[in-house]
N, C-alpha and C positions, 0 to 999 in steps of 0.2 A: 610538834603538836601532834597531839590526839587526835582519837578519831573522834570524841564531842566537841571537837573543838577547844578544849583546856589547854593550856600551855605552862612549860613546869622551864625549872633554872637550876643547872645545877652540871655537873663536870660528867662528860661520856666519853668513852673510848669505841674508838670502832676501826677497824681496816678496811679497806675497798674492795668489796667481793662479796657478791650473791650474796656466798654462803657464810658470812658473817653477820652476826648479830648484833646491834649496837649496845653498851653498853653504858648504862644512866646510873648516877646515881646523885639527888638533890640534893640541894645543899643544906646542909647541917643534920643529913642522915650519913650511915658507916653502908648499909645494906643498895648493894647495885639491882639496878635491875635487866636483863636482857629483850628487848625487844627486834624485833625484825619487821622490815617491810608493809608484813600486812599489819601491823599490830598499831603504828605512827605514821601518819599524814608526810612531816618531814620534820626536819631539823635544821638549826642555824647553828653556825659553827666560825664565830669573828663575823665577815662580810659573806662568807660564805653560804650558801642556802643547798638545804638539799630535801628531794622530791621522793615520796616511797611509788616507784614504775613498775608494772604490773604487762606479762607476756609481752617480752621483747624478742625480739631478734639482734644479733652484733656478730660481728665478723671478731672470734677469738681463734685457737689453736686447731681447730677442723677449718677452718678459711685457708690457713696461710700452708697446709698442707695437703688439699683434697679438696676446699672448693666450694665446701658444705658449710652453712651457720650455725650458731648455735644460739639455743630457747635459751630462755633466764623467764623461771616463772615471777622470781619480784628484784627489785634491783633500788639501792639508794645511788639516785642521779644528783650533779650536782648542778641545778638552777644555773647559766648561762644566759638566759635571754627568757622575759615570757611577752615576746611580743605577740605578733600577731603567729609568727610560728614559735615555740617555744623550743628553745634547746635545750642540754641535759648532757654534760659529760660522765659516762660511766665507765669504771674497769673493771674486766671479765678476768678472773686470773682459770691460767689453764697448764697443762703441760704439755712442755718447746719440745717435742721427742726431739728435734735436729740438732738443741744445747741437750738436750738431757739434763734439767727442771724445771723451777715453775716460772710462767711467765706475766707479765701485766698486760692485757690487750685493751690499750683504753679505744675507745668509741664516741665517738658523737650521735646523737640520740636527738631528731628531728622532730619534733609532733604539730600534726594539726586537728581544726579541730571542726569537722560538717558534719552538721545534721544532728549533732550532741554524739556522731559518734569520733574517735581517739583513734587518730592513724599516725601511727611511727615508722619513721626508716632511719637507721644506722651507716653509720659511716666511719673504717677504721682509721686509728689514728699512727704513725709509726710504727704500725707491725712491723716485721723482718716478712717480708712478703716478697713475688715479681709484678713489677710494674702492671701484665695483665692479668695482676688477682684485684690491683687497687681498680682499672679501667670497668672491669669484672663489678666493682661493685658500687662504682659511678652509676650504673642503669637503673638502679631502685632508684636514685635522686634525682633522673629526669622526669622519670614521670609522676614523682613527690611536686615536683616545681613545677609541673606542665605549664599550668598560667604562668610563669614566671618566665620568658624566655631573657632576659638578661642573668639571670642566673644559673640559668642551663648553661648558657654560654660561659659564663667560668670555669662550670665544675667543665665540659669539655676542654677548655684549658688548661686546664690543674691539671702536672703531673709530681709524683715520688716528695719529687727534692726542689716544689711549691710549699709554699706557706696556707695553711689549708685557714690561716685565719682569714685571707683578705673572704671567701666565702662564705665564711661564719657573717661579716662585720656589713656584706650584702644582704642576706638574709638577717639581719636587727633594724635595716632600714624599711623595710614592709613594713608598710600602715594594716 
């Protein structure tokens, strides 16, 4: 979907990386056009819906090593929930100094809107790092969900070996 609310159908090609542009070819045309997250509102592929997100802070290569988060100006996030709290799945690519290669750093992004302002908080998914780093990442979630003690209790009890999907399901239930 474009910013003028028009939509197009066709073939798309995209690798989940904030630096990667979406390549799109309309049905019946040979020429491909490239779109960045600032050019489109989002896109749909099969049952998956992706949304343009802006000015995010995520957990990536810097966090695993030094405890510093990474700022992303633009990214496409897969929309997992469109309720009271929107939930997105975003992948940031970065260099893993320990493994010596390119690494995917997936994050869940939670969004809430209060008084017309969008607030985001991220949480790392299956990133190879110490349990202590996950405990530090949970602090942002506590503040974000401060009005929902049941969610905070579930977050406090969560450990890296646990399935984060239980927390996602609890957040989805909020109306």
